[in-house]
C-alpha positions, 0 to 999 in steps of 0.5 A: 499499500502506498502512503496515503494522503494525510495531514497533521493537526494539533489540539484536543478539540481536533481529536476523534476520541472514539477512534483514538480510544479504539486504537489505544485500548488494544496497545500493549502499554494501555490495554483496555483503556476507556475513553474517559481516561484517554480524554482526561490525559489529552486535556492535561497534556501539553500537546496532542497531535493526530494524523487524518485522512482527507475525509477527516478519519483519524489514523494517528495519535500522539501526545506530549507531557511537558513543562514546555521549557526543560522537559517533555515526555512523548507517549501514546504514539500510535498509528492505525494498523492498516497505516503502519510502516508508512512514515506517519508516526515519524511524521508526528514525531517530527511535528512534535519535536519542531512544534513552537510551543515546545521550542525551548525543550531540551530534554525529551524522553519516551519509552518503547519496547517495540519501536526503538528503530522508528524513534531512532530515525528521528534522533532518540537514543537509549538513556545515557544514564539509566541508573539514575532513573527511578519509578513507582508503578501502580496497577491501573485498576488499584488507582480508581 
């Protein structure tokens, strides 16, 4: 399949949260996520981006958590399965990395166990000091 004609948009009001939830609920990192959680996380993000076909069908999504100065964390990068491996995910990442709202950010992070090659193509590398990072991870169900 050749790369479809698509365009990128940013802003919560532009997103089709039914479609986004449909894509994310099957993703390994947020299996079973519900639309209320998707909307709330988008509303509290510094930037949300979507990829859309000319008819308005959303085929990609990504969001950024950031202070818009020093730190940004990219997450929920997803492309609808029929449109994967066409450069759409990389296009969304480049859009994010060059977005004027995030132009002052100098520390960018993300987590991936399956798409490190994709992220490498836009400049991401393994953590230089992973031994300094710490986490607390709760089961999502226990947090409700």
